[in-house]
Structure formats: C-alpha cells, structure tokens
TORVEX-551406 format. One record per atom (N, C-alpha, C): residue number from 1; x, y, z. Coordinates in steps of 0.02 Angstrom, whole numbers, m for minus. Atoms other than C-alpha are relative to their C-alpha. Example, Ala and Ser with C-alpha at 12.3 -4.5 7.8 and 13.67 -1.06 7.14 Angstrom:
BEGIN
+-----+--------+--------+--------+
:   n :      u :      v :      w :
+-----+--------+--------+--------+
:   1 :     45 :    m59 :      0 :
:   1 :    615 :   m225 :    390 :
:   1 :     45 :     60 :      0 :
:   2 :    m42 :    m59 :     m3 :
:   2 :    684 :    m53 :    357 :
:   2 :    m39 :     55 :     37 :
+-----+--------+--------+--------+
***
This chain:
BEGIN
+-----+--------+--------+--------+
:   n :      u :      v :      w :
+-----+--------+--------+--------+
:   1 :    m27 :    m49 :     46 :
:   1 :  m3093 :   5445 :  m7588 :
:   1 :     64 :    m43 :    m17 :
:   2 :    m66 :     12 :     42 :
:   2 :  m2954 :   5404 :  m7710 :
:   2 :     62 :     51 :     18 :
:   3 :    m73 :    m34 :     m9 :
:   3 :  m2769 :   5468 :  m7675 :
:   3 :     m1 :     78 :      6 :
:   4 :    m21 :    m65 :     m7 :
:   4 :  m2753 :   5640 :  m7729 :
:   4 :    m60 :     52 :    m16 :
:   5 :     55 :    m48 :    m13 :
:   5 :  m2933 :   5712 :  m7726 :
:   5 :     m7 :     35 :     67 :
:   6 :    m12 :    m48 :    m66 :
:   6 :  m2960 :   5853 :  m7625 :
:   6 :    m64 :      1 :     38 :
:   7 :     62 :      6 :    m40 :
:   7 :  m3102 :   5853 :  m7474 :
:   7 :    m12 :     81 :      2 :
:   8 :     19 :    m74 :      8 :
:   8 :  m3174 :   6044 :  m7503 :
:   8 :    m35 :     19 :     60 :
:   9 :     45 :    m24 :    m66 :
:   9 :  m3282 :   6041 :  m7344 :
:   9 :    m32 :    m59 :     29 :
:  10 :     51 :     40 :    m32 :
:  10 :  m3382 :   5956 :  m7215 :
:  10 :    m65 :     22 :     30 :
:  11 :     64 :    m30 :      1 :
:  11 :  m3562 :   5992 :  m7193 :
:  11 :     m4 :    m31 :     88 :
:  12 :     21 :     27 :    m65 :
:  12 :  m3627 :   5986 :  m7007 :
:  12 :    m76 :    m17 :      1 :
:  13 :     76 :     28 :    m24 :
:  13 :  m3802 :   5985 :  m6945 :
:  13 :    m47 :     62 :    m36 :
:  14 :     50 :    m27 :     33 :
:  14 :  m3951 :   6058 :  m7041 :
:  14 :    m49 :     39 :     73 :
:  15 :     30 :    m16 :    m41 :
:  15 :  m4045 :   6179 :  m6947 :
:  15 :    m78 :     19 :    m23 :
:  16 :     63 :    m23 :     16 :
:  16 :  m4205 :   6220 :  m7044 :
:  16 :    m10 :    m21 :    m60 :
:  17 :     32 :     22 :     61 :
:  17 :  m4312 :   6154 :  m7182 :
:  17 :    m62 :     14 :    m11 :
:  18 :     71 :    m15 :      6 :
:  18 :  m4457 :   6203 :  m7283 :
:  18 :    m19 :    m26 :    m70 :
:  19 :     18 :     12 :     71 :
:  19 :  m4544 :   6176 :  m7456 :
:  19 :      3 :    m65 :    m20 :
:  20 :     m9 :     82 :     10 :
:  20 :  m4580 :   5986 :  m7471 :
:  20 :     23 :    m13 :    m71 :
:  21 :    m15 :     19 :     88 :
:  21 :  m4573 :   6008 :  m7670 :
:  21 :     86 :      2 :     m7 :
:  22 :    m77 :    m34 :     11 :
:  22 :  m4395 :   6091 :  m7662 :
:  22 :     35 :     20 :     56 :
:  23 :    m11 :     m9 :    m51 :
:  23 :  m4330 :   6065 :  m7503 :
:  23 :     81 :     58 :     12 :
:  24 :    m42 :    m12 :    m16 :
:  24 :  m4200 :   6193 :  m7432 :
:  24 :     25 :      5 :     68 :
:  25 :    m20 :     11 :    m56 :
:  25 :  m4096 :   6181 :  m7288 :
:  25 :     62 :     60 :     29 :
:  26 :    m50 :    m61 :    m33 :
:  26 :  m3996 :   6312 :  m7176 :
:  26 :     52 :    m37 :     33 :
:  27 :    m59 :     37 :    m20 :
:  27 :  m3835 :   6246 :  m7128 :
:  27 :     53 :     51 :     27 :
:  28 :    m59 :    m56 :    m29 :
:  28 :  m3723 :   6323 :  m6989 :
:  28 :     79 :    m29 :      5 :
:  29 :    m72 :     27 :     m5 :
:  29 :  m3566 :   6197 :  m7009 :
:  29 :     22 :     m7 :    m57 :
:  30 :    m27 :     m1 :     74 :
:  30 :  m3528 :   6219 :  m7194 :
:  30 :      4 :     92 :    m26 :
:  31 :    m11 :    m71 :     16 :
:  31 :  m3452 :   6371 :  m7283 :
:  31 :    m16 :     29 :    m60 :
:  32 :     12 :    m33 :     75 :
:  32 :  m3533 :   6385 :  m7464 :
:  32 :    m77 :    m31 :     11 :
:  33 :     83 :     19 :     21 :
:  33 :  m3717 :   6361 :  m7535 :
:  33 :     18 :    m50 :    m36 :
:  34 :      0 :     49 :     53 :
:  34 :  m3747 :   6204 :  m7620 :
:  34 :    m59 :    m20 :    m34 :
:  35 :     66 :      9 :     28 :
:  35 :  m3874 :   6145 :  m7732 :
:  35 :     15 :    m78 :    m45 :
:  36 :     13 :     44 :     45 :
:  36 :  m3925 :   5990 :  m7826 :
:  36 :    m15 :     m9 :    m79 :
:  37 :     54 :     m8 :     58 :
:  37 :  m4008 :   6055 :  m7974 :
:  37 :     44 :     56 :    m45 :
:  38 :    m37 :    m31 :     61 :
:  38 :  m3909 :   6117 :  m8123 :
:  38 :    m34 :     50 :    m42 :
:  39 :     41 :    m51 :     30 :
:  39 :  m4055 :   6208 :  m8189 :
:  39 :      5 :     71 :     37 :
:  40 :     m8 :    m55 :    m40 :
:  40 :  m4040 :   6339 :  m8046 :
:  40 :     61 :     53 :    m11 :
:  41 :    m55 :    m32 :      9 :
:  41 :  m3875 :   6409 :  m8104 :
:  41 :     m5 :     39 :    m72 :
:  42 :    m12 :    m57 :     63 :
:  42 :  m3845 :   6572 :  m8202 :
:  42 :     48 :    m17 :    m48 :
:  43 :    m79 :      8 :     22 :
:  43 :  m3663 :   6530 :  m8228 :
:  43 :     21 :    m65 :     33 :
:  44 :    m30 :     47 :    m26 :
:  44 :  m3585 :   6378 :  m8198 :
:  44 :     76 :    m21 :    m29 :
:  45 :    m71 :     25 :      0 :
:  45 :  m3396 :   6320 :  m8192 :
:  45 :      7 :    m59 :     10 :
:  46 :    m26 :     63 :    m28 :
:  46 :  m3354 :   6151 :  m8200 :
:  46 :     57 :    m15 :     37 :
:  47 :    m40 :     12 :    m38 :
:  47 :  m3233 :   6079 :  m8096 :
:  47 :     31 :    m76 :    m14 :
:  48 :    m17 :     80 :     32 :
:  48 :  m3112 :   5915 :  m8133 :
:  48 :      2 :    m44 :     68 :
:  49 :    m13 :     35 :    m69 :
:  49 :  m3090 :   5878 :  m7945 :
:  49 :    m17 :     23 :     59 :
:  50 :     28 :    m33 :    m56 :
:  50 :  m3144 :   5898 :  m7768 :
:  50 :    m71 :    m43 :     24 :
:  51 :     51 :     32 :    m27 :
:  51 :  m3269 :   5821 :  m7635 :
:  51 :    m23 :     40 :     53 :
:  52 :     24 :    m33 :    m51 :
:  52 :  m3379 :   5871 :  m7514 :
:  52 :    m27 :    m66 :     53 :
:  53 :      4 :     69 :    m39 :
:  53 :  m3400 :   5749 :  m7347 :
:  53 :    m80 :     36 :     48 :
:  54 :     58 :     m9 :    m45 :
:  54 :  m3579 :   5740 :  m7255 :
:  54 :      5 :    m42 :     69 :
:  55 :      4 :     36 :    m60 :
:  55 :  m3605 :   5681 :  m7081 :
:  55 :    m32 :    m75 :      4 :
:  56 :     30 :     81 :    m14 :
:  56 :  m3622 :   5489 :  m7066 :
:  56 :     m6 :    m20 :   m101 :
:  57 :      1 :     26 :     66 :
:  57 :  m3605 :   5478 :  m7256 :
:  57 :     73 :      1 :    m43 :
:  58 :    m82 :      3 :     43 :
:  58 :  m3451 :   5438 :  m7389 :
:  58 :     m5 :     86 :    m37 :
:  59 :    m19 :    m55 :     28 :
:  59 :  m3378 :   5592 :  m7486 :
:  59 :    m50 :     12 :    m64 :
:  60 :      7 :     m5 :     54 :
:  60 :  m3464 :   5653 :  m7644 :
:  60 :     29 :     56 :    m42 :
:  61 :    m26 :    m30 :     45 :
:  61 :  m3408 :   5733 :  m7805 :
:  61 :    m33 :     81 :     m5 :
:  62 :     24 :    m59 :     39 :
:  62 :  m3415 :   5924 :  m7840 :
:  62 :      3 :      3 :    m72 :
:  63 :      0 :     m7 :     81 :
:  63 :  m3463 :   5952 :  m8011 :
:  63 :     16 :     68 :    m21 :
:  64 :    m15 :    m78 :     41 :
:  64 :  m3433 :   6150 :  m8026 :
:  64 :    m48 :     47 :     62 :
:  65 :     14 :    m41 :    m51 :
:  65 :  m3468 :   6303 :  m7930 :
:  65 :    m30 :     63 :    m49 :
:  66 :     13 :    m63 :     36 :
:  66 :  m3553 :   6473 :  m7991 :
:  66 :    m70 :     40 :     28 :
:  67 :     85 :    m51 :    m31 :
:  67 :  m3718 :   6594 :  m7979 :
:  67 :    m46 :    m45 :     m8 :
:  68 :     59 :     34 :      0 :
:  68 :  m3878 :   6515 :  m7946 :
:  68 :    m57 :     22 :     56 :
:  69 :     46 :     m8 :    m33 :
:  69 :  m4043 :   6543 :  m7879 :
:  69 :    m33 :    m42 :     40 :
:  70 :     10 :     57 :    m53 :
:  70 :  m4085 :   6450 :  m7720 :
:  70 :    m46 :     16 :     37 :
:  71 :     50 :    m18 :    m28 :
:  71 :  m4262 :   6465 :  m7661 :
:  71 :    m40 :     65 :     m7 :
:  72 :     42 :    m54 :     13 :
:  72 :  m4389 :   6589 :  m7643 :
:  72 :     25 :     67 :     18 :
:  73 :    m27 :    m78 :    m14 :
:  73 :  m4353 :   6766 :  m7645 :
:  73 :     75 :     15 :      0 :
:  74 :    m64 :      5 :    m27 :
:  74 :  m4164 :   6730 :  m7654 :
:  74 :     29 :      5 :    m87 :
:  75 :    m39 :     m3 :     61 :
:  75 :  m4071 :   6786 :  m7819 :
:  75 :     63 :     10 :    m19 :
:  76 :    m97 :     m3 :     26 :
:  76 :  m3895 :   6765 :  m7890 :
:  76 :     46 :    m21 :     48 :
:  77 :    m59 :     13 :    m42 :
:  77 :  m3821 :   6691 :  m7748 :
:  77 :     56 :    m17 :    m16 :
:  78 :    m59 :      0 :     16 :
:  78 :  m3648 :   6695 :  m7763 :
:  78 :     45 :    m65 :     24 :
:  79 :    m49 :     56 :    m16 :
:  79 :  m3518 :   6548 :  m7763 :
:  79 :    m55 :    m52 :     30 :
:  80 :     22 :     77 :    m22 :
:  80 :  m3632 :   6392 :  m7745 :
:  80 :     20 :    m53 :    m44 :
:  81 :    m26 :     76 :     17 :
:  81 :  m3570 :   6219 :  m7769 :
:  81 :    m59 :    m49 :    m20 :
:  82 :     39 :     60 :     27 :
:  82 :  m3645 :   6092 :  m7879 :
:  82 :     24 :    m59 :     22 :
:  83 :    m20 :     72 :    m28 :
:  83 :  m3651 :   5932 :  m7787 :
:  83 :    m32 :    m52 :    m35 :
:  84 :     39 :     73 :     34 :
:  84 :  m3676 :   5749 :  m7861 :
:  84 :    m32 :    m24 :     43 :
:  85 :     37 :     44 :    m57 :
:  85 :  m3817 :   5670 :  m7775 :
:  85 :    m16 :     34 :     53 :
:  86 :     32 :    m51 :    m82 :
:  86 :  m3865 :   5809 :  m7654 :
:  86 :    m72 :     m8 :     m3 :
:  87 :     81 :      4 :      1 :
:  87 :  m4047 :   5774 :  m7607 :
:  87 :    m23 :     68 :     16 :
:  88 :     24 :    m80 :    m10 :
:  88 :  m4080 :   5979 :  m7557 :
:  88 :     45 :     34 :    m15 :
:  89 :    m41 :    m59 :      9 :
:  89 :  m4023 :   6142 :  m7582 :
:  89 :     20 :     14 :     69 :
:  90 :    m15 :    m28 :    m63 :
:  90 :  m3915 :   6215 :  m7432 :
:  90 :     21 :     64 :      2 :
:  91 :     m7 :    m80 :    m15 :
:  91 :  m3898 :   6391 :  m7383 :
:  91 :     54 :    m10 :     60 :
:  92 :    m58 :      2 :    m44 :
:  92 :  m3742 :   6414 :  m7291 :
:  92 :      5 :     53 :     67 :
:  93 :     17 :    m52 :    m45 :
:  93 :  m3770 :   6534 :  m7132 :
:  93 :     64 :     36 :    m12 :
:  94 :    m66 :    m38 :     m2 :
:  94 :  m3575 :   6583 :  m7131 :
:  94 :      1 :     35 :    m55 :
:  95 :     m5 :    m38 :     64 :
:  95 :  m3591 :   6637 :  m7317 :
:  95 :    m38 :     44 :      1 :
:  96 :     62 :    m58 :      9 :
:  96 :  m3746 :   6736 :  m7292 :
:  96 :     24 :     64 :     51 :
:  97 :    m32 :    m43 :    m57 :
:  97 :  m3657 :   6821 :  m7126 :
:  97 :     51 :     32 :    m37 :
:  98 :    m56 :    m35 :     23 :
:  98 :  m3502 :   6853 :  m7230 :
:  98 :    m16 :     45 :    m62 :
:  99 :     29 :    m52 :     57 :
:  99 :  m3609 :   6948 :  m7372 :
:  99 :    m23 :     62 :     36 :
: 100 :     30 :    m67 :    m32 :
: 100 :  m3651 :   7084 :  m7229 :
: 100 :    m83 :    m11 :     20 :
: 101 :     75 :     m6 :    m26 :
: 101 :  m3832 :   7001 :  m7194 :
: 101 :      2 :    m47 :     53 :
: 102 :     16 :     28 :    m61 :
: 102 :  m3904 :   6917 :  m7042 :
: 102 :    m53 :    m50 :    m20 :
: 103 :     62 :     70 :     10 :
: 103 :  m4015 :   6745 :  m7031 :
: 103 :    m34 :     17 :     63 :
: 104 :     43 :    m12 :    m62 :
: 104 :  m4160 :   6775 :  m6899 :
: 104 :    m46 :    m72 :     m8 :
: 105 :     27 :     58 :    m26 :
: 105 :  m4235 :   6601 :  m6836 :
: 105 :    m71 :     22 :     24 :
: 106 :     50 :    m11 :    m44 :
: 106 :  m4418 :   6616 :  m6754 :
: 106 :    m50 :    m51 :     m7 :
: 107 :     45 :     52 :      3 :
: 107 :  m4562 :   6503 :  m6733 :
: 107 :    m39 :    m24 :    m56 :
: 108 :     25 :     10 :     55 :
: 108 :  m4634 :   6530 :  m6896 :
: 108 :     50 :      2 :    m58 :
: 109 :    m47 :     20 :     34 :
: 109 :  m4471 :   6488 :  m6996 :
: 109 :     73 :     35 :     17 :
: 110 :    m57 :    m53 :     m5 :
: 110 :  m4316 :   6617 :  m7039 :
: 110 :    m22 :     36 :    m53 :
: 111 :    m10 :    m57 :     56 :
: 111 :  m4280 :   6767 :  m7146 :
: 111 :     73 :     25 :     16 :
: 112 :    m75 :    m24 :      1 :
: 112 :  m4129 :   6854 :  m7202 :
: 112 :     m8 :     75 :    m25 :
: 113 :      7 :    m72 :     27 :
: 113 :  m4108 :   7044 :  m7206 :
: 113 :     85 :     18 :     10 :
: 114 :    m51 :    m46 :     m4 :
: 114 :  m3959 :   7157 :  m7230 :
: 114 :     17 :     27 :     61 :
: 115 :    m29 :     m5 :    m76 :
: 115 :  m3863 :   7179 :  m7070 :
: 115 :    m27 :     72 :     11 :
: 116 :     48 :    m77 :    m44 :
: 116 :  m3941 :   7348 :  m6961 :
: 116 :    m64 :     28 :    m42 :
: 117 :     69 :    m16 :     25 :
: 117 :  m4096 :   7337 :  m7087 :
: 117 :    m49 :    m33 :     34 :
: 118 :     56 :     45 :    m15 :
: 118 :  m4261 :   7287 :  m7047 :
: 118 :    m26 :    m35 :    m72 :
: 119 :     27 :     24 :     58 :
: 119 :  m4313 :   7249 :  m7229 :
: 119 :     31 :    m65 :    m25 :
: 120 :    m30 :     80 :     26 :
: 120 :  m4314 :   7055 :  m7274 :
: 120 :      6 :      3 :    m71 :
: 121 :    m11 :     13 :     77 :
: 121 :  m4232 :   7013 :  m7425 :
: 121 :    m13 :    m72 :    m18 :
: 122 :      8 :     63 :      5 :
: 122 :  m4259 :   6833 :  m7405 :
: 122 :    m41 :    m32 :     49 :
: 123 :     14 :     44 :    m45 :
: 123 :  m4371 :   6694 :  m7330 :
: 123 :    m22 :    m59 :     m9 :
+-----+--------+--------+--------+
***
C-alpha cells in the first residue's frame, strides 16, 4: 500500500458459503457487506481511495459503496462495498446484527430473521 492510502478494514474468517455459481460468504470479522459485482448495485458512489485487507493477502482497492442485492431473498442491503478483485460476495454478521436482525446457523445452512421474530427474511 502506498503512502496516504487508507486501510478501511480487515477481513477475518469466513463462516459459511453456498451457491457454487455465485458464492456468498458470511463473515464475522468484518463490519461491512462486500461485493465483487458492480451489476448487483442499485446505487453506487465511487470513492477515490481506500483499501481492505484480507487474511494472508495484500490489501485491495475499494471502488465504491452503495445499495446492492447480495444473494437469494436479500434486497437492498445498505452500505455494501464494491471491492476490486474480490472473488466472492461477503455478508457481514456484525452489519446484519446492527440492523436489528439475527443470523442463525444450523446443519442445513443459515437464515436471517428480524430479532425477536420467527419469520425468516433471508436464507
């Protein structure tokens, strides 16, 4: 990373993946959803600088952020980062929880529901 570039975050370990064609990872070590696919964005604000670092690899550029649809049954995820060279989409457990939702993991996969509700809003 060169001089004044800002490191915006560091990604830890991926907890779960699915859908071989468009892998989606659930991550507990990062604070924002991330995508590699510009076409998933409904709104995108480009940024001039910023990087994110992944465990065991060099930092990569943040191209922008905005609203996007990441994965099945997920609509308008707020504040998703568009990351240069990212191989898979990443959902942040901490961002989901901060939005008043909970992530439940079981032997069949995972699902997301509003806190205190039994209604599944994403899986």
